N, C-alpha and C positions, 0 to 999 in steps of 0.2 A: 337597683338590686332586687332580686326576686324575693318573694315572700315564701313562707312555708306552705301556704296554700298553693302557690304556683309550683312549688317543688312536688307537692303531692299530686297535683293535676298531671304533671309530667310523668310521675311514677305510674299513675293509672294508665296513661297512654302506653308506657312500656309494658305494663302487665297485660294490657289488651293485645299488643303485638305478640307477646310471649304465649298467651293463651291460644292465639290463632296458629301457633306452631313455629313462630319465628324465635326460637330459643337463642339464636345468635344476636338478638337485639342488644344484648349486654355489650357486645363488641363496639357498638355505636353510641354508647351513652355519652361520651365526651362531646361528640358532634351534636347530638340532640340537645344536651343541656346548654351548650354554648349558643346554639341557635335560639334557645328560649331565654338566654341571658341568666341562666341559673349557675351561679359561680360560688366559690369559696365555701362558707359554712353551709349554705343552702344546698350546694352540690354534694357535699359530704353527707348531709342529712338525707337527700334524695337517694343517693347510692346505698346508704345504709338501709333505707326502707326497701328499695327494690331487691337488694341482695337478701335481706331478711325474709321478705315474703317468698321469694323463690326457694330459699332453703327450708322454709317452714310451710310450704304450700299445702302439704298433706294435712298438717295440723289445722290450718285455717279452713280447709275444705271440710274436715271432720266437724268442725264447729258449725259451719253452714248447714251441712246435711243433718246434723243432730237437732237443729232448731227449725228446720223446714217442716211444715205440716204435711201437705200432700204432694208437693212438688219435689222434683229431684234437682240436683245442682245443675244438670244439663238443661233444665227448663229456664234457667236464669239467663238474662242477656249478658253478653260478655262485659259490657261496661259496668253493670250492676255487680257482677261477680268480681271484677277487678277492684271496685270500690270496697266491697265487703272484705275481700282478702287483705287489702291494705289496712282497713280499720281494725279488723280482727287481729292482724299481726301487731298493730300498735297497742290494742287492748291487752293482749297476752304478754307481749315482750318489751313494752316501753314503760317508762315511769311517768309519762304524761297523764294528766287527769283524764279519766274516762269520759266525763261529760264533754270535754273539749274535743276529744277524738270523735265522739259520736256526732257532735254538732258540725265538725269539719266535714265528716262523711256526708251528712245530710245536705250541707251547702254545696258540696261538689256534685252530689246526685242531682240537685235542682238544676245545676248548670249543664250537666253532661248526659243525663239519662232521661227516660220517659217521664211523663207527668205523674204517674202513679208510683214511681219508684221511691221517692223520698219517704213516703209513709211506710212502705215495705222495708226499706233499709233501716229506718228508725226502729221499727218493731223488732226486727231480727237482732240488731245490735243491742237493744235494751235487754232482750232475752239472754244474749251471750254475756252481757255485763253483769247480770244477776247471778 
């Protein structure tokens, strides 16, 4: 059985594809999740996250832009942007404890992004959480 971390990691992959212009990726969610053995409650959780981020992507991006110092959102890597969008969606729209959301985002960043990204993600999410 998949964990929430694995579900989030899959959502980040979907958001990555979505950001690259593959908006039809949502049509393949069942196949992608089955391939990664994300089923039942975790699948529902992942679909809720993906749909929520996509529906609220502008609100998430506004939060990112408003907390960036000199860089623009287009200067961010797609993986980092996907992780931020997911975490910001959860901070803004879920009842999960914010430190858990931020910690999960940092751990996923360590696995999926560049070496300097965890510090950046942590700092940005801390600003948004306050």
